[in-house]
C-alpha positions in Angstrom: 0.1 0.0 0.1 1.1 3.6 -0.8 2.3 5.4 2.3 2.1 9.2 2.8 5.2 11.5 2.6 3.6 13.5 5.3 2.9 10.8 7.9 1.6 10.6 11.5 4.4 12.0 13.9 6.5 13.0 10.9 8.8 10.1 11.5 11.4 8.9 8.9 11.9 5.5 10.3 9.6 2.7 11.6 7.0 4.1 9.3 7.1 1.6 6.3 3.9 -0.5 5.9 5.7 -3.9 6.0 7.2 -3.4 9.4 4.6 -1.3 11.0 2.1 -2.6 13.6 -0.4 0.2 13.2 -1.6 1.8 9.9 -3.2 5.2 10.0 -5.9 5.7 7.5 -6.8 9.4 6.7 -10.7 9.4 6.0 -12.2 12.7 6.2 -15.8 11.6 5.4 -18.3 14.2 6.2 -22.0 14.0 5.2 -24.2 14.3 8.3 -22.2 16.4 10.9 -24.7 18.6 12.8 -24.4 21.9 14.5 -20.9 22.7 13.1 -19.2 21.2 10.1 -15.5 20.9 9.3 -14.4 17.4 10.2 -13.4 16.6 6.7 -10.2 18.5 7.5 -9.7 16.6 10.7 -7.2 13.9 9.4 -5.0 16.5 7.8 -5.0 18.7 11.0 -4.1 15.8 13.2 -1.3 14.6 11.0 0.1 18.1 10.8 -0.1 18.6 14.4 1.5 15.4 15.3 4.7 16.8 13.8 4.9 18.7 17.1 4.4 15.8 19.4 7.4 14.8 21.6 8.3 11.2 20.5 9.9 10.5 23.9 7.7 9.2 26.5 8.8 10.5 30.0 7.1 7.5 31.9 8.5 4.9 29.9 12.0 6.3 29.1 12.1 5.7 25.4 10.4 6.5 22.2 7.5 4.1 21.9 7.1 4.3 18.2 10.3 2.5 17.6 8.9 -0.6 19.3 5.9 -0.9 17.1 6.0 1.3 14.1 3.3 3.3 12.5 2.6 3.7 8.8 0.3 6.3 7.3 -1.5 5.7 4.0 -1.6 8.4 1.3 -5.0 10.2 1.5 -7.2 8.9 -1.3 -10.2 10.8 -2.9 -13.4 10.0 -0.9 -16.6 9.5 -3.0 -19.4 11.7 -2.1 -21.8 8.8 -2.2 -21.7 7.2 1.3 -22.3 3.7 0.1 -19.3 3.9 -2.2 -17.2 5.8 0.4 -17.9 3.1 3.0 -17.3 0.2 0.7 -13.9 1.7 -0.2 -12.9 2.0 3.5 -14.0 -1.3 4.4 -12.1 -2.9 1.5 -9.0 -1.0 2.5 -9.3 -2.0 6.2 -9.8 -5.7 5.2 -6.6 -5.6 3.2 -4.7 -4.1 6.1 -6.0 -6.7 8.5 -5.0 -9.5 6.1 -1.5 -8.2 6.4 -1.7 -8.6 10.2 -1.8 -4.8 10.9 -4.0 -2.7 13.2 -5.9 -0.2 11.3 -6.5 3.4 12.8 -9.0 5.6 10.9 -8.7 9.3 11.3 -12.2 10.8 10.5 -14.2 12.7 9.5 -17.5 12.0 11.2 -18.3 9.2 13.5 -20.3 7.1 11.1 -17.1 5.7 9.8 -17.0 3.3 12.7 -19.6 1.0 10.9 -17.5 0.1 7.9 -14.4 -0.2 10.0 -16.1 -2.8 12.4 -17.7 -4.7 9.5 -14.3 -5.0 7.9 -12.8 -6.4 11.3 -15.6 -8.8 11.7 -14.2 -11.0 8.8 -11.3 -11.8 11.2 -12.7 -11.2 14.6 -16.0 -12.7 15.5 -16.5 -11.4 19.1 -15.8 -7.7 19.1 -16.3 -5.4 22.1 -16.3 -1.6 21.6 -14.3 0.8 23.9 -16.2 4.2 23.1 -15.2 7.6 24.3 -17.9 10.2 23.4 -19.9 13.0 25.0 -23.0 11.4 23.4 -24.1 7.7 23.6 -24.9 7.7 19.8 -27.6 5.2 20.4 -30.3 7.0 18.3 -32.0 4.4 16.0 -32.3 7.4 13.5 -31.4 11.0 13.4 -32.8 13.4 10.6 -34.4 10.5 9.0 -31.1 8.7 8.6 -30.1 5.5 10.6 -26.4 6.0 9.5 -26.2 9.7 10.7 -23.1 10.3 12.8 -25.5 10.7 15.9 -26.4 7.0 15.4 -22.9 5.6 15.1 -23.1 3.2 18.1 -26.5 2.1 17.4 -25.4 1.2 13.7 -22.5 -1.0 15.1 -24.5 -2.6 17.9 -25.8 -5.6 15.8 -22.1 -6.3 14.9 -20.4 -6.5 18.4 -21.0 -8.2 21.5 -20.4 -5.6 24.1 -20.3 -1.7 24.2 -18.6 0.3 27.0 -19.1 4.1 26.6 -17.1 6.5 28.5 -17.6 10.3 29.2 -21.2 10.3 28.2 -23.2 13.4 29.3 -25.8 14.0 26.7 -28.6 11.4 26.4 -31.9 11.7 24.4 -35.2 10.2 25.1 -35.3 7.9 22.1 -32.1 6.3 23.3 -33.7 5.2 26.5 -35.5 2.2 25.0 -32.4 1.1 23.2 -30.4 1.1 26.4 -33.1 -0.9 28.4 -33.5 -3.4 25.5 -29.7 -4.0 25.5 -28.9 -3.7 29.3 -26.6 -6.6 29.3 -24.8 -5.5 26.2 -24.2 -1.7 26.8 -22.7 -0.2 29.8 -22.4 3.6 30.1 -19.9 5.3 32.3 -21.1 8.7 32.8 -18.7 11.8 32.7 -20.3 13.0 36.0 -19.0 9.8 37.7 -15.4 10.5 36.5 -15.5 13.8 38.2 -17.1 12.6 41.4 -15.5 9.2 41.9 -12.1 9.5 40.0 -11.0 7.7 36.9 -9.3 4.8 39.1 -12.8 3.9 40.6 -14.5 3.8 37.2 -11.6 1.8 35.7 -12.1 -0.8 38.2 -15.6 -1.4 37.0 -14.6 -1.3 33.2 -11.6 -3.8 33.4 -13.5 -7.0 34.3 -15.9 -6.3 31.4 -13.1 -5.9 28.7 -10.0 -7.6 30.0 -8.7 -10.1 27.4 -11.1 -9.3 24.7 -10.6 -8.2 21.1 -11.3 -4.5 21.4 -12.3 -1.7 19.0 -11.5 1.8 20.1 -13.8 4.5 19.0 -12.8 8.0 20.1 -15.0 11.0 19.5 -13.1 14.0 20.5 -16.0 15.7 22.0 -15.4 13.4 24.9 -13.0 16.0 26.0 -14.5 18.9 28.1 -15.3 21.9 26.4 -12.6 23.8 27.9 -10.1 21.6 26.1 -11.8 20.9 22.7 -13.8 24.1 22.5 -15.4 24.6 18.9 -13.0 22.3 17.3 -15.7 19.6 17.3 -19.3 19.8 15.8 -21.2 19.1 19.1 -19.1 20.3 22.1 -20.5 19.6 25.6 -19.6 20.9 29.0 -18.7 18.6 31.8 -16.4 16.3 29.9 -13.4 14.3 30.6 -9.9 15.9 31.2 -6.6 14.8 29.5 -5.5 12.7 32.5 -9.0 10.8 32.8 -8.4 9.7 29.3 -4.6 8.8 29.6 -5.4 6.8 32.9 -8.1 4.9 31.0 -5.8 4.1 28.1 -2.8 3.1 30.4 -5.0 1.0 32.6 -7.2 -0.7 30.0 -5.4 -1.0 26.6 -2.6 -3.2 28.0 -4.9 -5.7 29.0 -7.2 -6.1 26.0 -6.3 -7.0 22.3 -6.8 -3.8 20.4 -7.9 -4.6 16.8 -8.6 -1.3 15.4 -9.4 2.2 16.2 -11.1 5.4 15.0 -10.5 9.0 16.1 -13.3 11.2 14.8 -15.2 14.5 14.9 -12.2 17.0 14.9 -13.0 20.1 12.9 -10.3 22.6 12.3 -10.3 26.3 13.2 -7.8 28.6 11.4 -4.9 29.6 13.7 -6.3 27.6 16.5 -4.1 24.6 16.8 -4.3 23.5 20.4 -7.1 20.9 20.0 -5.5 19.5 16.8 -2.2 18.9 18.9 -4.5 17.4 21.8 -5.9 14.8 19.6 -2.5 13.9 18.1 -0.9 13.5 21.3 -3.9 11.6 22.6 -3.7 9.2 19.8 0.0 8.6 20.2 -0.7 7.9 23.8 -3.3 5.3 23.0 -1.0 3.3 20.6 1.6 3.3 23.2 -0.7 2.0 25.8 -1.9 -0.7 23.6 1.6 -1.9 22.7 2.7 -2.0 26.6 
C-alpha cells in the first residue's frame, strides 16, 4: 500500500507499511455532521499537529513508536456517495487486517465506525467496543437517517458483542428504550462519575468487562471537556473528561485487551487555533503506546 510523505508523527523511520504494527488511514468523510461542520479536514490537521508531538515518553523512558512502528497511508479521494465511500474504506481495512496490521481511521465524522467494524468482523467474531464520547450515539435514526453520525453506536450494535461508553453526558429520550433493551450488552460510564469518583474507581468497573477481549477503540474528540476541545468539534458539551482521565483509561485498560482497530473522529479545524489538533494527535500517540505496552 502507498504510504504518505507527510505521515503521523512526521517520522522518517519505523513508518514503512511492511514493518509497522499500526496503519493510519486518513478518511475525512463528512455528510451528516450537525451543528458545526468541518470534520473533513480533521485527518490533515491531526497529522500536521502530530509533527510537534514529542516522541520520547517520559514515563517509559524511550520513544515508543520505535517498538511498534506506525505507517500512514496516502490520503485517497473519498466518494461523495456514502455507500461507495464506506465500501472503499471497508475494503482498505480488510486488506490491512489481512497483512496482520491494526487499522487506525482518522475521521471525519463518527459514522465511519460502521464500515471499520464490518471489515474487522471478517477476522474477529467477538468484538467489544471501547467508546469515548460526549454522546451515547444510540439513536435508531437522526434526521431520518439511521447512519447519521449521531447513530454511530446504534449502527454498530448488531455487529458487536459488547459496548462500553465512557464520558457520556448527553442522552436523548429515544435512546432510553435502546439502552433498556440491551442492558446486558451496553454499559455507560457517565462523565459525571469520573469527576465525582475519579478515573481509578471507574476503571475498576470497566476492566472486568473488557479484559482479554478483542477491542475496537472508537474515540469521538467531543469526549474532552469543552474547555479543552472548544469549538473544534461539531457538538461540544460541558462537563467532559480531562486529558488525564483519558490517559489513565488508556494506560490501565489498553495493555490488558487486544486492540484490533480504532477510529479518532469528529475533529473540526479552526484557522490559527491549533491546540485541539495537537491534543488529539498526542492523545492518539498515547493510545497506541498504551496498547503496545
